[in-house]
TORTI-751478 format. One record per residue (C-alpha): residue number from 1; residue in three letters; chain; z, x negated, y negated. Coordinates in steps of 0.5 Angstrom, whole numbers, plus 500, padded with zeros to 3 digits. Example, Ala and Ser with C-alpha at 12.3 -4.5 7.8 and 13.67 -1.06 7.14 Angstrom:
R:1:ALA:A:516:475:509 $
R:2:SER:A:514:473:502 $
***
This chain:
R:1:MET:A:154:053:382 $
R:2:SER:A:161:054:382 $
R:3:LYS:A:164:056:389 $
R:4:LYS:A:172:055:389 $
R:5:PHE:A:176:057:395 $
R:6:ILE:A:184:058:396 $
R:7:LEU:A:187:058:402 $
R:8:ASN:A:194:062:401 $
R:9:ALA:A:200:062:406 $
R:10:ASP:A:204:069:405 $
R:11:ASP:A:211:070:407 $
R:12:PHE:A:213:063:405 $
R:13:GLY:A:221:063:406 $
R:14:MET:A:221:069:411 $
R:15:SER:A:223:064:416 $
R:16:LYS:A:224:056:418 $
R:17:ALA:A:218:057:422 $
R:18:PHE:A:214:060:416 $
R:19:ASN:A:216:054:412 $
R:20:LYS:A:215:049:417 $
R:21:ALA:A:208:052:417 $
R:22:VAL:A:207:051:410 $
R:23:LEU:A:209:044:410 $
R:24:GLU:A:205:042:415 $
R:25:GLY:A:199:046:413 $
R:26:TYR:A:200:042:406 $
R:27:GLU:A:200:035:409 $
R:28:PHE:A:194:037:413 $
R:29:GLY:A:190:038:406 $
R:30:ILE:A:187:045:407 $
R:31:LEU:A:193:049:405 $
R:32:LYS:A:194:048:397 $
R:33:SER:A:198:055:395 $
R:34:CYS:A:203:059:398 $
R:35:SER:A:207:066:396 $
R:36:LEU:A:215:066:397 $
R:37:CYS:A:219:071:399 $
R:38:ALA:A:225:072:394 $
R:39:ASN:A:229:076:400 $
R:40:GLY:A:227:071:405 $
R:41:GLU:A:232:069:410 $
R:42:ALA:A:229:062:409 $
R:43:PHE:A:229:062:402 $
R:44:ASP:A:234:057:400 $
R:45:GLU:A:231:052:406 $
R:46:ALA:A:224:053:403 $
R:47:ILE:A:226:051:396 $
R:48:SER:A:231:045:398 $
R:49:ASN:A:227:042:404 $
R:50:VAL:A:219:044:403 $
R:51:ILE:A:217:045:396 $
R:52:PRO:A:220:038:394 $
R:53:LYS:A:216:035:399 $
R:54:CYS:A:209:038:397 $
R:55:GLU:A:208:036:390 $
R:56:ASN:A:202:039:388 $
R:57:LEU:A:203:046:392 $
R:58:SER:A:202:052:388 $
R:59:VAL:A:208:057:389 $
R:60:GLY:A:207:064:388 $
R:61:VAL:A:212:070:388 $
R:62:HIS:A:211:075:394 $
R:63:LEU:A:213:081:391 $
R:64:ASN:A:217:085:397 $
R:65:ILE:A:219:092:397 $
R:66:ILE:A:217:093:404 $
R:67:GLU:A:221:089:409 $
R:68:GLY:A:228:086:409 $
R:69:LYS:A:234:087:404 $
R:70:SER:A:233:088:397 $
R:71:LEU:A:236:084:391 $
R:72:THR:A:238:090:387 $
R:73:ASN:A:239:096:392 $
R:74:PRO:A:235:101:389 $
R:75:ASP:A:237:108:393 $
R:76:ILE:A:230:110:393 $
R:77:LEU:A:227:104:396 $
R:78:THR:A:232:102:401 $
R:79:ASP:A:237:105:406 $
R:80:LYS:A:245:105:405 $
R:81:ASN:A:245:098:407 $
R:82:GLY:A:240:096:402 $
R:83:VAL:A:235:095:407 $
R:84:PHE:A:228:097:405 $
R:85:ASN:A:225:103:409 $
R:86:GLN:A:219:105:405 $
R:87:GLY:A:212:105:408 $
R:88:TYR:A:206:104:404 $
R:89:ILE:A:204:111:404 $
R:90:SER:A:210:113:402 $
R:91:ILE:A:210:108:396 $
R:92:MET:A:203:110:394 $
R:93:LEU:A:206:117:393 $
R:94:LYS:A:212:115:390 $
R:95:SER:A:208:111:385 $
R:96:LEU:A:207:117:381 $
R:97:ASP:A:214:118:379 $
R:98:LYS:A:217:114:373 $
R:99:LYS:A:224:114:376 $
R:100:PHE:A:221:110:382 $
R:101:LEU:A:217:106:378 $
R:102:SER:A:223:104:374 $
R:103:GLN:A:227:102:381 $
R:104:VAL:A:221:098:383 $
R:105:GLU:A:221:094:376 $
R:106:LYS:A:228:092:377 $
R:107:GLU:A:227:089:384 $
R:108:PHE:A:221:086:382 $
R:109:ARG:A:224:083:376 $
R:110:ALA:A:230:080:380 $
R:111:GLN:A:225:077:385 $
R:112:ILE:A:221:074:380 $
R:113:GLU:A:227:071:376 $
R:114:LYS:A:230:068:382 $
R:115:ILE:A:224:064:384 $
R:116:GLN:A:223:062:377 $
R:117:ALA:A:230:059:376 $
R:118:LEU:A:228:054:382 $
R:119:THR:A:221:053:382 $
R:120:LYS:A:215:053:378 $
R:121:VAL:A:211:059:379 $
R:122:ASP:A:203:060:378 $
R:123:HIS:A:201:066:381 $
R:124:ILE:A:203:073:384 $
R:125:ASP:A:202:078:389 $
R:126:SER:A:205:082:394 $
R:127:HIS:A:208:084:401 $
R:128:VAL:A:203:089:405 $
R:129:HIS:A:199:089:398 $
R:130:THR:A:204:094:395 $
R:131:HIS:A:202:091:388 $
R:132:ALA:A:195:094:389 $
R:133:ILE:A:197:101:388 $
R:134:PRO:A:194:102:381 $
R:135:ASN:A:201:104:378 $
R:136:ILE:A:205:098:381 $
R:137:PHE:A:199:094:379 $
R:138:LYS:A:200:096:372 $
R:139:LEU:A:207:094:372 $
R:140:THR:A:205:087:376 $
R:141:VAL:A:200:086:370 $
R:142:LYS:A:206:087:365 $
R:143:LEU:A:211:083:368 $
R:144:ALA:A:206:077:370 $
R:145:LYS:A:204:077:362 $
R:146:GLU:A:212:077:360 $
R:147:TYR:A:214:072:365 $
R:148:ASN:A:208:067:364 $
R:149:ILE:A:205:068:371 $
R:150:PRO:A:198:066:370 $
R:151:CYS:A:194:069:376 $
R:152:ILE:A:195:075:380 $
R:153:ARG:A:191:077:386 $
R:154:THR:A:186:083:387 $
R:155:GLN:A:184:085:394 $
R:156:HIS:A:176:086:393 $
R:157:GLU:A:174:084:400 $
R:158:LYS:A:166:084:402 $
R:159:PRO:A:165:087:409 $
R:160:TYR:A:163:082:414 $
R:161:LEU:A:162:081:422 $
R:162:VAL:A:165:075:426 $
R:163:PRO:A:160:074:432 $
R:164:ASN:A:166:076:437 $
R:165:ILE:A:166:083:440 $
R:166:LYS:A:173:082:442 $
R:167:LYS:A:175:082:435 $
R:168:HIS:A:172:089:434 $
R:169:LEU:A:173:093:440 $
R:170:ASN:A:181:093:439 $
R:171:SER:A:186:098:436 $
R:172:LYS:A:187:093:430 $
R:173:TYR:A:180:093:427 $
R:174:PRO:A:178:101:425 $
R:175:PRO:A:185:101:421 $
R:176:ASN:A:183:095:418 $
R:177:ILE:A:176:098:416 $
R:178:LEU:A:180:103:412 $
R:179:LYS:A:185:098:409 $
R:180:ILE:A:178:095:406 $
R:181:ILE:A:176:102:403 $
R:182:LEU:A:183:103:400 $
R:183:LEU:A:184:097:397 $
R:184:ASN:A:177:096:394 $
R:185:THR:A:178:103:391 $
R:186:PHE:A:184:100:388 $
R:187:THR:A:181:094:386 $
R:188:ALA:A:176:097:382 $
R:189:LEU:A:181:101:378 $
R:190:ASN:A:185:095:377 $
R:191:LYS:A:180:091:374 $
R:192:ASN:A:180:095:368 $
R:193:THR:A:187:094:368 $
R:194:LEU:A:186:086:368 $
R:195:LYS:A:181:087:362 $
R:196:ASP:A:184:083:356 $
R:197:SER:A:190:081:360 $
R:198:GLY:A:189:074:360 $
R:199:LEU:A:190:073:367 $
R:200:LYS:A:186:070:372 $
R:201:THR:A:184:073:379 $
R:202:ASN:A:180:072:385 $
R:203:GLU:A:173:075:385 $
R:204:TYR:A:174:076:393 $
R:205:LEU:A:179:076:398 $
R:206:ILE:A:178:075:405 $
R:207:GLY:A:184:077:410 $
R:208:VAL:A:184:084:410 $
R:209:GLY:A:178:086:415 $
R:210:TYR:A:181:081:420 $
R:211:THR:A:189:082:419 $
R:212:GLY:A:192:080:425 $
R:213:MET:A:186:077:428 $
R:214:MET:A:185:071:423 $
R:215:ASP:A:182:065:425 $
R:216:ASP:A:178:059:423 $
R:217:ARG:A:171:063:424 $
R:218:SER:A:174:069:420 $
R:219:ILE:A:175:064:414 $
R:220:GLU:A:168:061:415 $
R:221:TYR:A:164:068:416 $
R:222:GLY:A:168:071:410 $
R:223:LEU:A:166:065:406 $
R:224:LYS:A:158:065:408 $
R:225:THR:A:157:072:406 $
R:226:LEU:A:159:071:398 $
R:227:GLY:A:154:069:393 $
R:228:LYS:A:152:062:389 $
R:229:ASP:A:158:063:384 $
R:230:PHE:A:165:066:386 $
R:231:ILE:A:173:065:387 $
R:232:ALA:A:175:067:394 $
R:233:GLU:A:182:067:396 $
R:234:ALA:A:184:068:404 $
R:235:LEU:A:191:070:405 $
R:236:ILE:A:194:068:412 $
R:237:HIS:A:201:068:415 $
R:238:PRO:A:202:062:418 $
R:239:CYS:A:208:061:423 $
R:240:ASP:A:209:054:427 $
R:241:PHE:A:213:056:433 $
R:242:GLU:A:208:054:438 $
R:243:ASN:A:207:061:441 $
R:244:THR:A:199:061:443 $
R:245:GLN:A:199:068:444 $
R:246:ASP:A:202:070:437 $
R:247:SER:A:197:071:431 $
R:248:HIS:A:201:068:426 $
R:249:TYR:A:201:061:430 $
R:250:THR:A:193:062:431 $
R:251:GLU:A:193:063:423 $
R:252:PHE:A:197:056:423 $
R:253:LEU:A:192:053:427 $
R:254:ILE:A:187:055:421 $
R:255:THR:A:191:050:417 $
R:256:GLN:A:190:044:422 $
R:257:ASN:A:183:045:423 $
R:258:ALA:A:179:039:421 $
R:259:GLU:A:172:042:423 $
R:260:LEU:A:173:048:418 $
R:261:LYS:A:175:044:412 $
R:262:THR:A:168:040:413 $
R:263:LYS:A:164:046:414 $
R:264:ILE:A:167:049:408 $
R:265:GLU:A:166:042:404 $
R:266:LYS:A:159:042:407 $
R:267:MET:A:158:049:404 $
R:268:GLY:A:159:046:397 $
R:269:ILE:A:166:050:396 $
R:270:GLU:A:171:046:393 $
R:271:ILE:A:178:048:396 $
R:272:ILE:A:183:049:390 $
R:273:ASN:A:190:052:389 $
R:274:HIS:A:192:057:384 $
R:275:SER:A:194:052:378 $
R:276:SER:A:186:050:378 $
R:277:LEU:A:184:057:376 $
R:278:VAL:A:189:056:370 $
R:279:GLY:A:186:049:368 $
***
């Protein structure tokens, strides 16, 4: 049996609080991978003060055409100040347009090159799963191969239930189920794109159904639904600013949970990083 699990911190570089969460999560031992935003406000601090202290931390490119300032100011994607102003549905519809995809490619290249110039990169994913959109996924696969980035995230999530009624009787849960349906459909198409690409990917993703509600039990029960052999990735957005009412702080606590780490190990699951997928 081979059960492998990657806990990945998205939004690394967005703020110093996100950076602090990555550092403390890595030091605790359960967080071994992160995805860095090239346009994050704390990008420089992540490069200079966090990555050097985390010798075996896997760093990925967190492609971002949803939030913050663009590196290339593509007019279709941003307002007059160069700030991204497109939502997911808009990006999905515009992904059929060649001029739009050309601007996305230019922005993606700038983000990849900015990060690769300063640190080793072993995986690629995106903010709000924009790279899952099939035409954008094809572009991302092309760039991953060109820039020798060996791993790419896919988004197949096996639906499961956490025994907590509060997680289901709220406004977040129904939209999350729709996200699973959409992303699972995209992934079925994207797996065909991955054939013969030579890129590695996770078989399952954990973190879509309980977006905004992730905690240790969300991870535990997500892993329990999987089979005898799998590579699963859980995405979290940990932020350490000690606001116990904020979901990002709750996700930070996942990285500090010794009991969860023990449960994962007792299930015979190896906690790895993306570099381990490459060998």
